[in-house]
N, C-alpha and C positions, 0 to 999 in steps of 0.2 A: 606252261599251263596257266598258273595264277596270273591274272591280269593280262591276258592275251591282248595284243595290240591290234591285230588285223581282224576285220569282220570275218567271222567264222560260220560255216554251215555245219550243223550237227546231223550226221546220218544215222538216225535212230530207227526204231521199228523192227520189222522182221529180220531176224538173224538166221539161225538154223541152217547155215551154209547156203543160203539163197543169194545168188550173185547180183542182185539188183543194184548194189552200190558201185559196181565196176564202171559202168558207163558214166555215172555221175562223177566219180573221182577222176576219171580220165579227162573229162571236160573241164572240171575245176582246175586240175593241175595245168592244163593247156592255157587256161586264162589267168593263172596266178591267184586263184581263189583258195583261201585257207579253209580246210575242212577237218572235222573230227570223225574218224571211223572207229566205232566201238568194237568192231569184230576182232577177236583175239582167238588164235587157234587153240591155245591151251591156257585157260584161266589159272589152273593150279600152279603151273610153271611160272606164269607171270606174277602171281601173288608171292610165290617164294622168292623170286628175283627182287620184288619190291621190298620184302622184309630185309633183304641184304643191302638195300639202298642202290640197287643196280638200275632201277627204272621206276617210273611212277606207279603207285598202286592203281590197278585198273578200275576198281570200283570208285575210288576217289576221283580219278580222271574222268570217268564217264559221268559221274554226278556233277562235276565241275562244268563240263560242257553242256549238259542238259540244262543247267541253271544259267549259263553265261553265253553260250553261242547265240549270235544275233538271229540266226535263221535255223529253225529245227525242222527236219523232214521226218515224218512219222508214218510210213506205210505199214499197214497190217495186211499182208498178202495172203493169197489163197494157198501158198505153199507150206503153211505152218498153222498149227492150232491158234496161235496168237494170243493165248491167255495172258502171258507176261506182258506182251506188247500192249494189249488193250488196257491193262492196269497202269502201265507206265504212261500211256497216252493221257490218262486222267491227271497224273502228277505233272505232266508237261503243260497241260492246259492251265493248271493251278499256278505253275511257275510263270507262264506268260502273263497271266492276269495280275499276279503279284508284282512283276516287273513293271507293268504299265502303271500301277498305282505308285510305284517308287520312282517313276520318271525315266525308266530305262527300257525302251521298247525292245521287244523280241517278237519274231514272227514264227508261226507254226503252220506248216502245211501238212495236212493229214489225208490219208487214203485208207479206207477200210474196204477190202474186197468182201463181197456178200457171202461167198462160199469158202469153205475149207476143202481143198482137194488133196490134202496130204495123205497119200496112200499108206503111209506107215501107221496111220491111226484107224481105229475101227469106226463103223458107221455111227455109233452112239456118240463118240467123241467129236466127230465131224458135225453131227446134228447140234450138239451142245455149243460148239464153236460158232456155228451159223446163228444160233439164238443170241449168244453174247455179242457177236458182231452187230446184229440188228439193234440190240438195245443200246450199245455204246454209240453207234452211228446215229440213231434217232435223237439221242440227247445232244450230241455234238451239233447236229443240224438245227434242232429246234430250241435248245436252251442256250448254247454258247453262240452269241451273235456279235462277236467283235470282229472288226475288219482285219485285225492282225492274226486271226485264226481262220484259216481257209481250208475247206474240204474240197478235194479233187476226186475225180473218178478213175484216173489212169496214171501210171508212172510217167507217161509222156507229158501230161499236164503238170505233174509235180516237177519234172525236169525243167520245163520252160518257166514255170512260176518261180522256181528257186533262184534263177538268175535275176528276175525282176525284183524279188524281195531282197536279194543280196545288194542290188544297186540302190534300193531305197535305204537299206540299213547303212550302207557305206556313205551315202550322201548325208544321212542323219548324223553319223559319227563325225564326219568332216565339219558339218555345220556346228555341232556341239563343241568341237575343238576350237573352231574359229571364234565362236561366241565366248568361250571361256578365256581365250587369249585376249580378247578385246576388253573384258571386264577386269582382267588381272592387273 
């Protein structure tokens, strides 16, 4: 975890047992691309194991990759209310902008579905989710205007763009390593 060497894609955003990550992870594995999947089936079990030193603390690991993965994917999909993901998206944007200022580029690809179609939630909760999505989406589109933060409309667009951003990040890391070696 600490000081990962490979360019890594962080698969953040909608969890809630929505399988959107499966296709991405399959393709990344086939191409040898490192990724971080924050999905854990049982957080309490994993936290207990981490207290015993048997695995990394899942909260610390997720925060590490949110702050350090070179490419962050952040879809807020219609399958979930998305309140937590919408909040985390703001922190992700802040992280990307802070990294830019510190000379460490990071890319963020965001997707916010307009509707919440989670049938487990009542009509009022879905309406509230729709309003929150519209607010966050409007600010992302109108206020955050950096080329390293990209808003897409579909998971297919996110999938395709993730490979492009990965390639850019990998070339940048290789250039930085080469430049550092030359001046050392």
